[in-house]
N, C-alpha and C positions, 0 to 999 in steps of 0.2 A: 451422605447427601442430605441436603435440606429440602425445603419445600420445593415442589415442582422441578426436581432434578438439579437444583442449584447446590454447588459445593460451598460449604461454609468454613470460614477460618475462625479461630479463637477470638479475634478482635471484631467479629461481626461482618466482615466482608463477604459478599456472596458473589458467586460467578456461576453463570448458566452456560456450561460448555456447549450444549446443543445450539443455544441462541448465538453464540460466537461463531460457530461453524456455519450456521444458517445465514449469517449476515456477512461473513468474510468474502463470499463471491462478489458482493457489490463493489468491493475495492478493485477486484480484477476487472469487473465490467467498466468501472470509471476509468481505469488505465487504458482499456481498449477504446473507449469513446475519445479519451484524450489523444491517443495515438492516431486515431482516425482524423480528428480535427487537425492535428499537427501535419499529417500527410497531405490533407486537403490544402492547408496553408502553404506548405512547401510547393505543391503543384501550382498554385496560383502565383506564388512568387516566381517560380521558374518560368511560367508562361509569360510574365511581364519582361523578363530578361533585364538587361542593363539599360533601363529607360532614362537614365539621367545623363547619358552621353559620356564621351571620352575627353571632353575639354577639361581645362584646369578645375573649374568648379565641380564638374561631374566626377572627376577623379578624386577630389578632396572629399566630396560627399560619400562616394563609394568606400573610402578607407574607414570613415566613421560608421557607416551603415554596416559594413562587413563585421566590425567588432560587435556592434549591437546584435546583429543577426546571429553570430556565433554564440553570444551569451543567451539570447532567447532560445535558440535550438537546444543548448545544454540544459536550460531550465525545464523545457518541455520533457526532455529525456529523463532528467533527474526526477521530475514529479511522477512520471509514469512508473519508473522503477520503484519509487517510494510507495506508491499505491500497491504495487504487486508485492513488495516486501511486507507491507502492513497485512495483506491477506494472508500471506504465509505465516507471519508471526501470530495472527489471531488463531490460525489452525493449530500451530504449535502450542500456544498457551492453553487452548481448550483440551488438547491431548494431555498436556502436563497436568492440568488441574484434575482431569479424571484419573490419571494414573496415580497422582498423590493422594486423591481421595480414596481410591481403591486400596492403596497401601496402608493408609491410616485405618480404614475400616477392617482390614485384615489384621493389623496390629492390635486393635481393640478386641476383636474376636479371639485372637490367640491369647491375649492377656486374660480375657474372661474364662477361657478354658483352663488356664493355668491355676486359677483360683480354686 
């Protein structure tokens, strides 16, 4: 471990696993906020209903609107999932860094004892 609990690599890269773990919940919180906004948006949309009518222009509008709506809904969902995955991956990376650092330290200690 380097200064202030940061794991060091030979090329000088530093990682602070505790800082990663401390900040990763912000990604899950952002996903929760996004989901809340999405649910509010869906509720508002549903409250309006089919306000463009069922005549030919209204039907034509609805066809294009439905396509755009499906795409935007998928984007909201995908972004929320990506934020949650980022949180999980930051946690995994921090655990892996600590594990690798501990293994390296044990290897150095064992090599030192062998001398």
